[in-house]
C-alpha positions as CSV (number, residue, x, y, z in Angstrom):
1,X,37.7,165.9,152.4
2,X,39.7,169.2,152.4
3,X,41.7,171.0,149.6
4,X,44.8,169.9,151.0
5,X,43.5,165.9,151.7
6,X,42.3,165.8,147.8
7,X,45.6,167.6,146.6
8,X,48.0,165.1,148.6
9,X,45.8,162.3,147.2
10,X,45.5,163.6,143.5
11,X,49.5,164.3,143.6
12,X,50.2,160.4,145.2
13,X,47.6,159.1,142.2
14,X,49.6,161.2,139.6
15,X,53.3,159.7,141.0
16,X,51.6,156.0,140.7
17,X,50.8,156.5,137.5
18,X,54.1,158.4,136.6
19,X,55.9,155.8,138.3
20,X,54.3,152.9,136.7
21,X,54.9,154.4,133.4
22,X,59.0,155.0,133.9
23,X,59.8,152.1,135.8
24,X,56.9,149.2,135.1
25,X,54.3,147.9,137.3
26,X,56.7,145.2,139.2
27,X,59.2,148.0,140.0
28,X,56.9,150.4,141.4
29,X,56.8,150.0,144.8
30,X,55.7,152.8,147.8
31,X,59.3,154.7,148.3
32,X,59.1,155.2,144.7
33,X,55.7,156.7,144.6
34,X,56.3,158.5,147.8
35,X,59.1,160.0,146.4
36,X,57.5,161.2,143.0
37,X,54.8,162.4,145.2
38,X,57.0,164.4,147.6
39,X,55.1,163.1,150.9
40,X,56.0,160.0,153.3
41,X,54.9,156.6,153.2
42,X,52.3,157.2,155.4
43,X,50.4,159.2,153.9
44,X,49.9,156.4,151.1
45,X,49.0,154.1,153.6
46,X,46.5,157.2,155.2
47,X,44.9,157.9,152.0
48,X,44.4,154.5,150.2
49,X,45.2,151.9,152.7
50,X,47.2,149.7,150.6
51,X,49.6,149.6,147.6
52,X,46.8,147.6,145.6
53,X,44.0,150.3,146.3
54,X,46.4,152.7,145.2
55,X,47.6,150.7,142.3
56,X,44.0,149.5,141.1
57,X,42.6,153.3,141.5
58,X,45.5,154.8,139.3
59,X,44.8,151.8,136.8
60,X,41.5,152.8,137.0
61,X,42.5,156.3,136.0
62,X,44.6,155.3,133.2
63,X,41.3,153.5,131.3
64,X,39.0,156.5,131.4
65,X,41.6,158.1,129.9
66,X,41.8,155.3,126.9
67,X,38.3,154.3,126.8
68,X,36.6,157.0,128.1
69,X,36.4,159.2,125.5
70,X,37.1,157.3,122.5
71,X,33.2,156.3,121.8
72,X,31.7,159.6,122.3
73,X,35.0,161.0,120.1
74,X,33.6,158.7,117.0
75,X,29.8,160.0,117.8
76,X,31.2,163.6,117.8
77,X,33.1,162.7,114.5
78,X,29.5,161.6,112.9
79,X,27.6,164.1,114.4
80,X,30.0,166.6,112.6
81,X,29.3,165.0,109.2
82,X,31.8,162.5,108.8
83,X,30.7,158.7,107.3
84,X,31.1,156.0,110.0
85,X,34.5,154.7,107.8
86,X,36.2,158.0,108.3
87,X,35.1,158.4,111.7
88,X,36.7,154.9,112.3
89,X,39.7,155.8,110.5
90,X,40.0,159.3,112.5
91,X,39.4,157.4,115.5
92,X,42.2,154.8,114.6
93,X,44.8,157.3,113.8
94,X,43.9,159.4,117.0
95,X,45.0,156.0,119.3
96,X,47.5,155.4,117.0
97,X,49.5,157.7,117.9
98,X,49.4,157.4,121.7
99,X,49.5,153.7,121.7
100,X,53.2,153.2,122.0
101,X,53.9,156.1,124.4
102,X,53.2,154.2,127.8
103,X,53.9,150.9,127.2
104,X,54.4,149.9,130.8
105,X,51.2,151.3,131.4
106,X,49.4,149.4,128.9
107,X,51.7,146.3,130.3
108,X,50.1,147.1,133.9
109,X,46.4,147.2,132.3
110,X,47.2,143.5,131.0
111,X,49.3,142.1,133.8
112,X,46.6,139.4,134.9
113,X,46.3,138.1,131.6
114,X,49.9,138.1,130.5
115,X,51.5,136.6,133.8
116,X,48.6,134.6,135.3
117,X,45.9,134.0,132.1
118,X,43.3,135.8,134.0
119,X,40.9,137.3,131.9
120,X,38.0,138.7,134.9
121,X,40.6,141.9,135.3
122,X,39.0,145.8,134.9
123,X,40.9,146.6,131.7
124,X,39.5,143.0,129.5
125,X,36.1,144.4,130.6
126,X,36.3,147.6,129.7
127,X,38.3,146.4,126.6
128,X,35.5,143.7,125.4
129,X,32.4,146.3,126.5
130,X,34.5,149.1,124.4
131,X,34.5,146.9,121.6
132,X,31.3,145.9,121.8
133,X,29.9,149.2,121.5
134,X,32.2,150.1,118.6
135,X,30.9,147.1,116.4
136,X,26.8,148.2,116.7
137,X,28.5,151.7,115.9
138,X,30.3,150.0,112.6
139,X,27.8,147.6,112.0
140,X,25.7,149.5,109.6
141,X,28.5,150.3,107.2
142,X,29.4,146.5,107.2
143,X,26.1,145.2,106.2
144,X,28.5,142.3,103.8
145,X,29.9,140.6,107.3
146,X,28.2,139.3,109.9
147,X,28.3,140.6,113.5
148,X,30.6,137.6,114.5
149,X,32.7,138.4,111.2
150,X,32.7,142.2,112.2
151,X,34.1,141.3,115.9
152,X,36.7,138.7,114.7
153,X,37.9,141.8,112.5
154,X,37.6,144.3,115.2
155,X,39.5,141.6,117.5
156,X,42.3,141.7,114.6
157,X,42.6,145.6,114.8
158,X,42.7,145.4,118.3
159,X,45.5,142.7,119.1
160,X,47.7,144.4,117.0
161,X,46.9,147.7,118.8
162,X,47.4,146.2,122.4
163,X,50.6,144.1,121.1
164,X,52.0,147.4,120.0
165,X,51.0,149.6,122.8
166,X,53.1,147.3,125.3
167,X,55.9,146.2,123.1
168,X,56.6,149.5,120.4
169,X,59.5,147.8,118.8
170,X,58.5,144.4,118.7
171,X,59.0,144.7,114.9
172,X,62.0,147.3,114.5
173,X,63.9,144.3,112.8
174,X,61.2,143.5,110.2
175,X,59.5,146.6,109.5
176,X,60.0,150.2,111.2
177,X,56.6,151.2,112.8
178,X,56.6,155.0,114.1
179,X,53.4,155.9,114.2
180,X,54.5,159.4,115.3
181,X,54.6,160.0,111.8
182,X,51.3,160.8,109.5
183,X,52.3,158.4,106.9
184,X,52.6,155.7,108.8
185,X,49.6,156.0,110.7
186,X,47.5,156.5,107.7
187,X,49.3,153.3,106.0
188,X,48.5,151.0,108.7
189,X,44.8,152.9,109.3
190,X,44.2,152.1,105.5
191,X,45.3,149.0,106.2
192,X,43.1,148.0,109.3
193,X,40.2,149.6,107.8
194,X,40.3,146.7,104.8
195,X,39.5,143.8,107.4
196,X,35.9,145.6,107.9
197,X,34.9,147.8,104.7
198,X,34.7,147.5,101.6
199,X,37.3,149.0,99.2
């Protein structure tokens, strides 16, 4: 594939992510993607065969961005001298700062689970594999927890992150959670951290 073709494919992929992020999965069609990418609709079929394949590739790319570097970042923080708890809290703070920015992308990742109670999708597999790997990294600093209790605590933390990433304003009437502010992120991370670590 030549440079022009590769550039067109990448532009269409970026446009797809942009459309899903702005309008949601259900409202994103071939015409909207083509308009955003500044190509004709036939180019999408030519490069990707179908909207379903294009959307799957776009969501895979956003999954790579969401999970791809998290464990590597944790390991890097540990190598830089941070203790397990501090590395986890730093990681959590970073994740929270981005959690509510792309609610439609998060919703698209969990679409099959939310709409059809299907749990075999790529996002669900990646999330569970990520949590299993993270649990292994946290285990040495949580000897007071059985493996099952550690997994339960991580599930509690990630359940709230997942919910808030899809619906960032869900609790506005109860409490304003502005993860754009360092103070709110720190308070949330400290509270979440208590589920895993002895004070």
